[in-house]
N, C-alpha and C positions, 0 to 999 in steps of 0.2 A: 236319682235313678227314676226313669219313667215309671208311672204307675202300672203295675202288673208285670213289669219286666222281670223282676226277681222270680215271680211265680212261673212265668214262661220259661225262663232259663232252668229253674229247678225241675220243672215238669219234663223238659226236654232231656235233662241229665238223667232223670229216673228212667225215662223211656230208652235212652241210649244204653245205660247200664243193663237194663233188663233184656234188651235186644242182644246183648253179648252172651247170654246164657248158651251153654253147649251141653251135649250129653255128659252127665257126670259133674257138671260145674254150674253153680248159680251165676247170675250176671256179675255180682261183685267178685266172686272167685276168679272168673275169667278175666275181668278187668285187671285184677291184681296180677294175674299171670302175664298179661300182655304188657302192662305198664310198670309193674313193680311197686305201685302205690299200695299202701295198707288198706284193708277193708274199712278201717276207721275213717281214713281220709276220704275214701270213696263214699262212705255214708254221709260225710259232711257236704259233699257236692250235691247230694240229693235232698238234704234236709232244709225245709223252709225256715227252720229256726237258726240255721247257721249261715252267715253271710258269705262263706267260702264258695267260689264258683269253680267249675271244672276248667282247668287250664286249656287253652286253645290247642296246644300240641297234643294233649290227651284226646280232645274231641276229634282232631284229625286222625289220630292213630286208631281210635275205636270206629269211626265212620269208615275208614279204609278197611279195617278188619271185617266189619259186618256188611259193608256195601250199602249201608243205610244212612243217608244224610239227615239224620233226625234233628240234630242241633242246627245244622246248616239251613234246613227248611224253616225252622223256627226263627232264625235270625233273618232269613230272606223275607219272611212274612211281615217283619217289622216295617219294611220299606215297600211293601206291596208287590214283592217279587215272588217268583216260584222257581224251584229247582227241578229240572228235567234231566233224565239220564243222558250222558254224553253219547253222541253217535245216533241219537234219535233221527231217523231219516237219512243216515249216512251210509248204510249198507253193512253187510256182514263182515267185510274185510276190516273196516274201521273198528268194529266191536272186538274182533279177534286180536287186532294189533294192540288195542288198549289193554286187553287182558294179558297178552304176552309181555307188554311193557311193565305192567304191575307185577307179574310173576318174576321177571328179571330183577326188578327193584327189591322184591322180597328176598331173592337169592343173594343179591349183593349185600343187603343189610345183614343177613345171617352170616355170610362169609366175613364181613368186616367185624361184626360183634364177636365171632368165634376167634378171630386172630387177636383182637384186643384182649379178650378174656384169657387167652393162652400165653400172653406176653410174660407173665410172672410164673408160668408153669403150674398154676393151680386154678381150679375152677371153684369159685365161691357159690353158695346157694343162690344168691341174687343173680350172678352171671348165668347160672344154669336155668333159672326161671326166665330170664330175658331171652336166652337162646331158644328155650321151649316155646315161648310166646311168639317169637319170630318165625319159628318153624311151623307153628299152628297157622299163622297168617298165610304163609307160603302154601301150606296144604289146602287152606280154604280157597285160595286163588286158583290152585290147580283144579280143585273141584268145580269152581265156577267155569273154568275153561272147558272142562269135560262136559258140563251141562250145556254150554254154548254150542260146542261141536255136535253134541247129540241132538240138540234142537234143530240144527241145520241139516243133519242127516235125515231126521224125521220129516223135515219140510215144514 
């Protein structure tokens, strides 16, 4: 492994987990709610003394939930690249369309998860947590759209 790569990845993982904190939830608690991974596993992803790295699908899920490409920026920096927000210079319609697309994806994900969870007629604690996490992500995207629209109204 490249010198310093482990430190970079662990530092980015810690920052991403901390960025997930929400009112009434620590970062690790919210990551658990969003992903279903235990707080012990989440701790391993952040620990310099443990070689376990955060899985890429978890990175994608957390960055989508927070809107913060923390790990992606760290990875891009390795090759001298930067990440800039999509739609920069594209105009407000593009920004709104991107937000609506993400909201639709969150809704579809929730509907699919709910149908799968209800197949056996019972909802397990894990299924309930996944559904709650998906609804939280949808709620956050709805809030993001509201802020976007309010910014456009205010000029």
